[in-house]
N, C-alpha and C positions, 0 to 999 in steps of 0.2 A: 854406243854413245859414250863419249869420253867424260871424265869427271868435270872438265871445264864446261862442256856443253850441258851436262846435267845441272851444274851450278847456274849457268846462264838461263836454262829453262826454268829452274826454281825461282831465280830472280824475277823473271818475266811473269810467272804465274802468280806471285804474291802481289802484283800491282793492283788488283781489283779489290783489295780489302777495305777500302774506304766505305764502300756500300755496306760491308759487314759492320764496320764501326758505327755507321748511322743506325743500322738495325739494332745493334747491341745497345746503343745509347737510347734509342726509341723504346726498346723493351725495358731498360732500366728506368726511364722516365715514367712509363706506364705503371711499372711496379710501385715506384715511389708515390705516384698519384693514388694508386689503389690503397697503399698503406696509409697515406694521409686521409683518404676518405673513410677508411675503417676506423682510424683514430678519432676522427670527428664524430662518427656514429657512436663510438664508445663514450666519448665525452658528453654527447647529447643524451645518451641513455642514462649516464650518471646524473646529469642535471635533472632530468625528468624524474628519476627515482628520488632525488632530494626534494623536489617539489611535491611529489606524491607523499613523501614522508611528512613534510610540514603540513600538507593538507589533512592527512590522516590524523595527525596529532591535534590539530585545531578542532576537527570534528569530534574526536574522542573527548576533548576537554568540554565542549558544549554539551555533549550527551551526558557526561558525568555530572555536570552542574544540574541538568534537568532531572535526571533519574536517580540521583543519589549514589549510595555506596556501590551498588551493583554495577551501575554504569561506569563509575569511576574505576572499578576493578577491570572491567572490560576494556576501557580506554587504555589502561596501563599495559594490558596484554597486547592490544593492537599496536601500541607504540613500540613495545619490545619486538614484536614480530616485524614491524616496519623497519626498525633499526637493524634487525638481523638480516632482513631481505636487502636492505641498503648496503650492509656490510658485504653480503654475498655478491651483490651486483658490483660494488666497488672493487672487491677482490678479483672478480672475473674480469672487470675492465682493466685493472692493473696487470693481471696476467696476460690478457690479450695485447695490451700495450707493450709489455716487455717482449712478448713473442714477435710483435711487429717490429720493434726496435732491433731485435736479433736478426730478423729477416732482412731488414733494411741494411744492417751492418754487413751481413753476408753478401747481399747484392752489391753493396759498395765495394767490398773487398774483391768480389769477382770482377767488377768493372775495372778496378785498379789493376788487377792482374792481366786483364785483357788489354788494357792500355799499354802496360809494360811489354807484353808480347808483341803488340802492334808496333811499338817504338823500336823494339829489337829488329823486327822484320824491316822496318823503314830504314834503320841504320844499315842493315845488311844490303838493302837495295841501293842506298846512296853511295856505298863504298865500292863501286865497280872499278876494276883495274884492267885496262886492255893490255895484252901482252903480245909480242911478236917473238915466236919461238921457231927458229929454223925457217923463217919466211912464212909461217902459218900464224894467223891471227887468232888469239883466244881472248876470252873475257871471263874474269872471275872476280871474286870479292877480296878486299883487303883482309877480311876476317878469315877467309879460306887460306890465303897466303901465309898468314901469321898464326894459324891454328896450332901448328906443331912447333914448339920452341927449339932453338938450337939447330935449325936447318938453314940451308943456303937461302931459300926464299923468305923464310921468317926473318933472318938477319938482314937481307937485302931491303925488305919493305918495313923494317922496324922503325925507321927514322934516324938510325945511327949513321947512315951513309948518305952522301949527297947523290941522290938518284933523280935524274930528270928525264921526262919523256921526250920523244922526238916532236917534230912540228905538228904531227897529227895527234899527239897526246898518247902515243903508244910507247910502252917500255920494251926495249930490246933485251932479250935474255940470250 
């Protein structure tokens, strides 16, 4: 198989990547939805902990009023414990949120890299150049022809020379 035929086969095989794009995008959307869902759960747990803390404080105050100094001491301890628990829950929620943000950023970066790779493959496919060499027709890409600088083909297809194809769009070499 010649280099031109291999290049042509490579150009043809990369044509079905739009389904992969859709799969990658669908996977990214699913991950972002999962991240959003986990973030909402963390926010909900934080709100519930705050409500519990407020409820516990109110109960402690009422009991302290009814039972005197001992109950007041217990209420203070319960409030401190609730605040500590709320701090722990809030710290855990912040840590989980940060981890989810990092995961989201990594997924976004991976998606952008995949988009760039797909754009490069698309550019490669769009730049096909048909050649007639000694009466044989070949097809390659402009990227392949200009890959090695300071060569005949690189110079010829660099845009510095007036080069026009024949009526069929083929360049005679």
